[in-house]
C-alpha positions as CSV (number, residue, x, y, z in Angstrom):
1,M,36.8,-3.3,-116.6
2,L,37.1,-6.9,-115.1
3,K,40.3,-7.5,-116.3
4,I,41.7,-4.2,-114.6
5,F,40.0,-4.6,-111.3
6,I,41.8,-8.5,-111.5
7,V,45.0,-7.1,-111.9
8,L,44.7,-3.7,-109.4
9,L,43.8,-6.9,-107.1
10,I,46.3,-8.8,-108.1
11,L,49.4,-6.1,-107.3
12,I,47.3,-4.9,-104.2
13,T,47.6,-8.6,-103.1
14,L,51.6,-9.0,-103.8
15,S,52.0,-5.4,-102.5
16,F,50.8,-6.8,-99.5
17,T,52.8,-10.2,-99.0
18,L,56.0,-8.1,-99.9
19,I,55.2,-5.8,-97.4
20,S,54.7,-8.4,-94.6
21,C,58.3,-10.1,-95.7
22,A,60.1,-7.1,-95.8
23,G,62.6,-6.2,-92.6
24,R,62.2,-9.5,-91.8
25,Q,65.8,-11.1,-92.2
26,S,65.5,-15.2,-92.6
27,G,66.4,-17.3,-89.3
28,E,66.9,-14.0,-86.8
29,L,64.5,-14.4,-83.8
30,K,64.3,-11.5,-81.2
31,D,63.9,-12.8,-77.8
32,V,60.8,-11.8,-76.2
33,K,60.6,-12.3,-72.1
34,L,56.8,-12.6,-71.8
35,T,55.3,-12.5,-68.1
36,E,51.7,-13.6,-67.2
37,V,49.9,-13.6,-64.2
38,T,48.5,-16.5,-63.6
39,R,48.3,-19.6,-65.9
40,S,45.0,-20.0,-66.7
41,V,43.4,-22.2,-70.0
42,F,41.7,-18.5,-70.1
43,Y,44.4,-17.7,-71.8
44,A,45.0,-20.6,-74.3
45,P,45.1,-18.4,-77.7
46,Q,48.6,-17.6,-76.1
47,Y,49.5,-21.3,-75.3
48,A,48.4,-22.2,-79.0
49,A,50.7,-19.8,-80.6
50,L,53.8,-20.2,-79.0
51,A,53.1,-24.3,-78.9
52,L,52.4,-23.9,-82.9
53,G,55.5,-21.7,-83.3
54,Y,53.2,-18.9,-84.4
55,F,55.2,-16.3,-82.7
56,K,58.5,-17.8,-84.5
57,D,57.1,-17.8,-87.4
58,E,56.6,-13.9,-87.1
59,G,60.2,-13.7,-85.7
60,L,59.7,-13.9,-82.0
61,N,61.8,-16.0,-79.8
62,V,58.6,-15.6,-76.7
63,E,60.4,-16.9,-73.2
64,L,56.9,-17.3,-70.9
65,T,57.0,-17.1,-67.5
66,T,54.4,-16.7,-65.0
67,S,53.8,-14.0,-62.4
68,A,51.3,-14.4,-59.3
69,G,49.3,-11.5,-59.8
70,A,49.7,-8.4,-61.7
71,D,51.8,-6.4,-59.0
72,K,54.6,-8.8,-59.6
73,V,53.8,-8.6,-63.2
74,T,54.7,-4.9,-63.4
75,A,57.6,-5.3,-60.9
76,A,59.1,-7.8,-63.6
77,V,58.5,-5.0,-66.4
78,L,59.7,-1.9,-64.4
79,A,62.6,-4.2,-63.2
80,G,63.3,-5.1,-66.8
81,E,62.8,-8.7,-66.3
82,A,60.4,-8.8,-68.9
83,D,59.2,-6.8,-72.0
84,I,55.9,-7.6,-72.0
85,G,53.4,-7.9,-69.0
86,F,50.6,-9.7,-69.0
87,C,47.7,-8.5,-67.3
88,G,45.0,-6.1,-66.5
89,P,45.3,-3.0,-66.8
90,E,44.5,-1.2,-63.6
91,S,48.5,-1.5,-63.1
92,T,49.2,1.0,-65.7
93,V,46.8,3.5,-63.9
94,Y,48.5,2.6,-60.4
95,V,51.9,3.1,-61.8
96,Y,51.4,6.1,-63.7
97,K,49.3,7.7,-60.6
98,E,52.6,6.8,-58.6
99,G,54.5,10.0,-60.3
100,R,56.9,7.3,-62.1
101,E,58.5,9.1,-64.8
102,N,59.1,5.3,-66.7
103,Y,55.4,3.9,-66.5
104,I,53.8,1.2,-68.2
105,I,52.3,1.3,-71.4
106,T,49.2,-1.3,-71.4
107,F,48.6,-1.6,-75.6
108,A,46.4,-4.4,-76.2
109,Q,43.7,-6.9,-75.0
110,L,43.7,-11.2,-75.0
111,T,40.6,-11.0,-73.3
112,K,36.8,-9.0,-73.5
113,R,36.0,-10.4,-69.9
114,D,37.4,-10.9,-66.2
115,G,38.0,-14.9,-66.3
116,S,36.9,-15.4,-62.5
117,F,34.6,-17.8,-60.6
118,L,32.4,-17.2,-57.8
119,V,33.1,-20.0,-55.9
120,A,31.1,-21.6,-52.9
121,R,31.5,-24.4,-50.0
122,Q,28.6,-26.3,-52.2
123,P,27.3,-26.5,-54.5
124,D,24.0,-23.9,-55.2
125,P,22.1,-24.6,-58.1
126,N,19.4,-22.6,-57.2
127,F,21.7,-19.4,-57.0
128,T,21.1,-16.3,-56.7
129,F,22.9,-13.4,-55.4
130,D,21.1,-11.8,-52.8
131,K,21.8,-15.1,-50.9
132,L,25.4,-13.3,-50.7
133,K,24.0,-11.0,-47.7
134,G,25.6,-11.0,-44.5
135,K,28.1,-13.2,-46.4
136,Y,32.8,-13.2,-46.3
137,I,33.9,-13.2,-49.9
138,I,37.8,-13.5,-51.0
139,G,37.7,-10.8,-53.7
140,G,41.6,-10.6,-54.3
141,R,44.2,-7.7,-54.2
142,K,42.1,-4.4,-53.3
143,G,41.9,-2.8,-56.9
144,G,43.3,-5.9,-58.7
145,M,40.9,-6.8,-61.6
146,P,39.3,-9.7,-60.6
147,E,38.2,-7.6,-57.3
148,M,37.1,-4.5,-59.4
149,S,35.3,-7.0,-61.4
150,L,33.4,-8.9,-58.3
151,E,32.9,-5.8,-56.8
152,W,30.7,-4.6,-60.2
153,V,28.4,-7.3,-60.8
154,L,27.7,-7.2,-56.7
155,K,26.9,-3.2,-57.3
156,E,24.7,-4.6,-60.2
157,N,22.8,-7.0,-58.5
158,G,22.2,-4.2,-55.2
159,L,24.8,-5.8,-52.6
160,V,27.0,-2.8,-51.1
161,P,30.2,-4.4,-50.6
162,G,31.3,-3.8,-46.5
163,V,27.9,-3.1,-46.1
164,D,25.5,-6.1,-47.8
165,V,28.6,-8.5,-48.1
166,T,32.1,-8.7,-46.3
167,V,34.4,-8.6,-49.5
168,D,38.1,-9.4,-48.0
169,T,41.3,-7.7,-50.1
170,S,43.9,-9.0,-47.7
171,I,45.0,-12.2,-49.4
172,Q,47.3,-12.2,-51.9
173,F,46.1,-13.5,-55.4
174,A,48.6,-16.7,-55.8
175,A,47.1,-17.7,-51.6
176,M,43.4,-17.9,-52.5
177,A,42.5,-20.7,-53.3
178,G,44.6,-22.6,-49.8
179,A,43.0,-19.9,-47.8
180,F,39.8,-20.9,-48.8
181,M,40.2,-24.4,-48.7
182,Q,41.7,-23.7,-44.9
183,G,38.2,-22.5,-44.2
184,T,38.8,-18.8,-44.9
185,G,35.4,-17.4,-46.4
186,D,32.1,-18.3,-46.8
187,Y,33.0,-17.8,-50.9
188,V,36.0,-16.8,-53.3
189,T,36.8,-15.4,-56.8
190,L,39.1,-17.8,-58.6
191,F,40.3,-18.9,-61.7
192,E,39.3,-21.9,-63.4
């Protein structure tokens, strides 16, 4: 019985090995244009895979570019400037709700959570969310994943955006840090 089990295990292993190699021709790489929403340590697995040649090992020549914001990533995919857009799933919903026949499809997940941090002007080792009452936060693009995550956290902590705290959604993702550094807002949501 044990011999039969071992033989079957070897056959299954060999089958999967052969199947994984099938269809790939030696030396031929498929070009894939990938644009990401921002350059961030949060996406380190992707950068490691590129640097270590894992995509090439799988027959892919990945060209990585950065488009500042999910709206720009989506525009690049729709215009054919990128094959894959790396951003939050909200863009798929917006494009679909526009009634477009050629809409994008969300098909994978790299991260489990939003990678934003709430940044203050001064350190506050005893921070609590109730300290945000009456404050002005640069939150990002209305309906963007960082802004939606911020609003969810505020509501979970008993704060109503627009009533208890001002969330500014007029500043583009790429300009948020600069606006904050120039004096806009009490807090800002930023990637590392």
